[in-house]
ChimeraX commands (.cxc) that place a marker at each C-alpha (Angstrom):
marker #1 position 117.88,-26.57,-160.20 radius 0.5
marker #1 position 121.04,-27.00,-158.15 radius 0.5
marker #1 position 123.93,-24.87,-159.39 radius 0.5
marker #1 position 127.53,-25.69,-158.53 radius 0.5
marker #1 position 130.38,-23.49,-159.67 radius 0.5
marker #1 position 133.26,-24.91,-161.67 radius 0.5
marker #1 position 135.55,-24.11,-158.76 radius 0.5
marker #1 position 133.35,-26.09,-156.35 radius 0.5
marker #1 position 133.21,-29.02,-158.77 radius 0.5
marker #1 position 136.98,-28.94,-159.11 radius 0.5
marker #1 position 137.55,-28.82,-155.36 radius 0.5
marker #1 position 135.15,-31.64,-154.73 radius 0.5
marker #1 position 136.61,-33.75,-157.48 radius 0.5
marker #1 position 140.18,-33.07,-156.33 radius 0.5
marker #1 position 139.25,-34.37,-152.90 radius 0.5
marker #1 position 137.62,-37.47,-154.36 radius 0.5
marker #1 position 140.47,-38.13,-156.83 radius 0.5
marker #1 position 143.68,-36.80,-155.29 radius 0.5
marker #1 position 146.23,-38.82,-157.25 radius 0.5
marker #1 position 145.59,-38.18,-160.94 radius 0.5
marker #1 position 148.97,-39.39,-162.21 radius 0.5
marker #1 position 148.67,-42.76,-160.50 radius 0.5
marker #1 position 145.16,-43.20,-161.85 radius 0.5
marker #1 position 146.32,-42.26,-165.34 radius 0.5
marker #1 position 149.00,-44.93,-165.45 radius 0.5
marker #1 position 146.72,-47.51,-163.84 radius 0.5
marker #1 position 144.20,-46.91,-166.58 radius 0.5
marker #1 position 146.76,-47.22,-169.36 radius 0.5
marker #1 position 147.95,-50.52,-167.87 radius 0.5
marker #1 position 144.39,-51.73,-167.37 radius 0.5
marker #1 position 143.08,-50.77,-170.79 radius 0.5
marker #1 position 146.10,-51.85,-172.83 radius 0.5
marker #1 position 146.28,-50.17,-176.22 radius 0.5
marker #1 position 143.19,-47.94,-175.87 radius 0.5
marker #1 position 143.77,-44.24,-176.54 radius 0.5
marker #1 position 144.75,-42.66,-173.18 radius 0.5
marker #1 position 142.54,-39.65,-173.95 radius 0.5
marker #1 position 139.47,-41.88,-174.22 radius 0.5
marker #1 position 140.37,-43.60,-170.97 radius 0.5
marker #1 position 140.83,-40.43,-168.94 radius 0.5
marker #1 position 138.20,-38.26,-170.64 radius 0.5
marker #1 position 135.64,-38.88,-167.88 radius 0.5
marker #1 position 138.00,-39.87,-165.09 radius 0.5
marker #1 position 137.60,-37.50,-162.17 radius 0.5
marker #1 position 134.67,-35.70,-163.76 radius 0.5
marker #1 position 131.30,-35.68,-162.13 radius 0.5
marker #1 position 128.80,-36.63,-164.80 radius 0.5
marker #1 position 125.09,-35.93,-164.56 radius 0.5
marker #1 position 124.36,-39.56,-163.78 radius 0.5
marker #1 position 126.75,-39.48,-160.79 radius 0.5
marker #1 position 125.88,-36.01,-159.47 radius 0.5
marker #1 position 123.24,-37.10,-156.95 radius 0.5
marker #1 position 125.53,-39.73,-155.42 radius 0.5
marker #1 position 128.39,-37.23,-155.20 radius 0.5
marker #1 position 126.28,-34.57,-153.50 radius 0.5
marker #1 position 124.83,-37.11,-151.07 radius 0.5
marker #1 position 128.20,-38.42,-149.86 radius 0.5
marker #1 position 130.36,-36.77,-147.21 radius 0.5
marker #1 position 133.68,-35.13,-148.05 radius 0.5
marker #1 position 135.09,-36.36,-144.74 radius 0.5
marker #1 position 134.14,-39.99,-145.36 radius 0.5
marker #1 position 133.11,-40.39,-149.00 radius 0.5
marker #1 position 131.43,-43.63,-149.98 radius 0.5
marker #1 position 133.85,-45.97,-151.74 radius 0.5
marker #1 position 131.31,-46.66,-154.46 radius 0.5
marker #1 position 131.05,-42.93,-155.22 radius 0.5
marker #1 position 134.82,-42.50,-155.32 radius 0.5
marker #1 position 135.16,-45.49,-157.64 radius 0.5
marker #1 position 132.35,-44.25,-159.87 radius 0.5
marker #1 position 133.95,-40.81,-160.28 radius 0.5
marker #1 position 137.63,-41.74,-160.29 radius 0.5
marker #1 position 137.43,-45.02,-162.15 radius 0.5
marker #1 position 134.65,-44.81,-164.73 radius 0.5
marker #1 position 133.47,-48.09,-166.21 radius 0.5
marker #1 position 135.55,-49.17,-169.17 radius 0.5
marker #1 position 132.86,-51.30,-170.76 radius 0.5
marker #1 position 129.74,-49.14,-170.46 radius 0.5
marker #1 position 128.00,-49.08,-173.80 radius 0.5
marker #1 position 124.41,-49.18,-174.92 radius 0.5
marker #1 position 122.73,-48.60,-178.25 radius 0.5
marker #1 position 121.68,-45.18,-176.98 radius 0.5
marker #1 position 125.16,-44.11,-175.83 radius 0.5
marker #1 position 126.76,-45.30,-179.07 radius 0.5
marker #1 position 124.18,-43.31,-181.03 radius 0.5
marker #1 position 124.90,-40.29,-178.84 radius 0.5
marker #1 position 128.64,-40.55,-179.42 radius 0.5
marker #1 position 128.12,-40.89,-183.17 radius 0.5
marker #1 position 125.87,-37.80,-183.29 radius 0.5
marker #1 position 127.65,-35.64,-180.71 radius 0.5
marker #1 position 129.17,-33.28,-183.29 radius 0.5
marker #1 position 125.78,-32.81,-184.98 radius 0.5
marker #1 position 124.22,-31.96,-181.62 radius 0.5
marker #1 position 126.99,-29.49,-180.84 radius 0.5
marker #1 position 126.50,-27.73,-184.18 radius 0.5
marker #1 position 122.72,-27.59,-183.72 radius 0.5
marker #1 position 123.12,-26.19,-180.20 radius 0.5
marker #1 position 125.54,-23.53,-181.42 radius 0.5
marker #1 position 123.20,-22.50,-184.23 radius 0.5
marker #1 position 120.19,-22.26,-181.94 radius 0.5
marker #1 position 121.90,-20.39,-179.11 radius 0.5
marker #1 position 124.18,-18.14,-181.18 radius 0.5
marker #1 position 121.48,-15.49,-181.50 radius 0.5
marker #1 position 121.37,-15.14,-177.69 radius 0.5
marker #1 position 125.13,-14.87,-177.12 radius 0.5
marker #1 position 127.98,-12.74,-178.35 radius 0.5
marker #1 position 130.89,-14.57,-179.98 radius 0.5
marker #1 position 129.57,-18.01,-179.03 radius 0.5
marker #1 position 132.23,-20.63,-179.72 radius 0.5
marker link #1:1,2 radius 0.2
marker link #1:2,3 radius 0.2
marker link #1:3,4 radius 0.2
marker link #1:4,5 radius 0.2
marker link #1:5,6 radius 0.2
marker link #1:6,7 radius 0.2
marker link #1:7,8 radius 0.2
marker link #1:8,9 radius 0.2
marker link #1:9,10 radius 0.2
marker link #1:10,11 radius 0.2
marker link #1:11,12 radius 0.2
marker link #1:12,13 radius 0.2
marker link #1:13,14 radius 0.2
marker link #1:14,15 radius 0.2
marker link #1:15,16 radius 0.2
marker link #1:16,17 radius 0.2
marker link #1:17,18 radius 0.2
marker link #1:18,19 radius 0.2
marker link #1:19,20 radius 0.2
marker link #1:20,21 radius 0.2
marker link #1:21,22 radius 0.2
marker link #1:22,23 radius 0.2
marker link #1:23,24 radius 0.2
marker link #1:24,25 radius 0.2
marker link #1:25,26 radius 0.2
marker link #1:26,27 radius 0.2
marker link #1:27,28 radius 0.2
marker link #1:28,29 radius 0.2
marker link #1:29,30 radius 0.2
marker link #1:30,31 radius 0.2
marker link #1:31,32 radius 0.2
marker link #1:32,33 radius 0.2
marker link #1:33,34 radius 0.2
marker link #1:34,35 radius 0.2
marker link #1:35,36 radius 0.2
marker link #1:36,37 radius 0.2
marker link #1:37,38 radius 0.2
marker link #1:38,39 radius 0.2
marker link #1:39,40 radius 0.2
marker link #1:40,41 radius 0.2
marker link #1:41,42 radius 0.2
marker link #1:42,43 radius 0.2
marker link #1:43,44 radius 0.2
marker link #1:44,45 radius 0.2
marker link #1:45,46 radius 0.2
marker link #1:46,47 radius 0.2
marker link #1:47,48 radius 0.2
marker link #1:48,49 radius 0.2
marker link #1:49,50 radius 0.2
marker link #1:50,51 radius 0.2
marker link #1:51,52 radius 0.2
marker link #1:52,53 radius 0.2
marker link #1:53,54 radius 0.2
marker link #1:54,55 radius 0.2
marker link #1:55,56 radius 0.2
marker link #1:56,57 radius 0.2
marker link #1:57,58 radius 0.2
marker link #1:58,59 radius 0.2
marker link #1:59,60 radius 0.2
marker link #1:60,61 radius 0.2
marker link #1:61,62 radius 0.2
marker link #1:62,63 radius 0.2
marker link #1:63,64 radius 0.2
marker link #1:64,65 radius 0.2
marker link #1:65,66 radius 0.2
marker link #1:66,67 radius 0.2
marker link #1:67,68 radius 0.2
marker link #1:68,69 radius 0.2
marker link #1:69,70 radius 0.2
marker link #1:70,71 radius 0.2
marker link #1:71,72 radius 0.2
marker link #1:72,73 radius 0.2
marker link #1:73,74 radius 0.2
marker link #1:74,75 radius 0.2
marker link #1:75,76 radius 0.2
marker link #1:76,77 radius 0.2
marker link #1:77,78 radius 0.2
marker link #1:78,79 radius 0.2
marker link #1:79,80 radius 0.2
marker link #1:80,81 radius 0.2
marker link #1:81,82 radius 0.2
marker link #1:82,83 radius 0.2
marker link #1:83,84 radius 0.2
marker link #1:84,85 radius 0.2
marker link #1:85,86 radius 0.2
marker link #1:86,87 radius 0.2
marker link #1:87,88 radius 0.2
marker link #1:88,89 radius 0.2
marker link #1:89,90 radius 0.2
marker link #1:90,91 radius 0.2
marker link #1:91,92 radius 0.2
marker link #1:92,93 radius 0.2
marker link #1:93,94 radius 0.2
marker link #1:94,95 radius 0.2
marker link #1:95,96 radius 0.2
marker link #1:96,97 radius 0.2
marker link #1:97,98 radius 0.2
marker link #1:98,99 radius 0.2
marker link #1:99,100 radius 0.2
marker link #1:100,101 radius 0.2
marker link #1:101,102 radius 0.2
marker link #1:102,103 radius 0.2
marker link #1:103,104 radius 0.2
marker link #1:104,105 radius 0.2
marker link #1:105,106 radius 0.2
marker link #1:106,107 radius 0.2
marker link #1:107,108 radius 0.2
view
């Protein structure tokens, strides 16, 4: 399994998305009255579904589709499965904490 440090992820993402403030205000204007936190929650983050494309593109000349996918996540993406996942995210987090707490000290 490929391991990338948080610092490496941050550096890569900073290079792909250099102007966070501009993107933030563009998103607010584009999405209207949607909570800004929801809009920017995934903006600039490399999700598991985008990781292969990000690692395959060049930092010197990144593919526009990859930059758009990371910096401007889709505003309308929704499936039955993702809605279910969002609704049960807290339950999953609690279950994970309970299961892994015995293997970690002061797991939060």
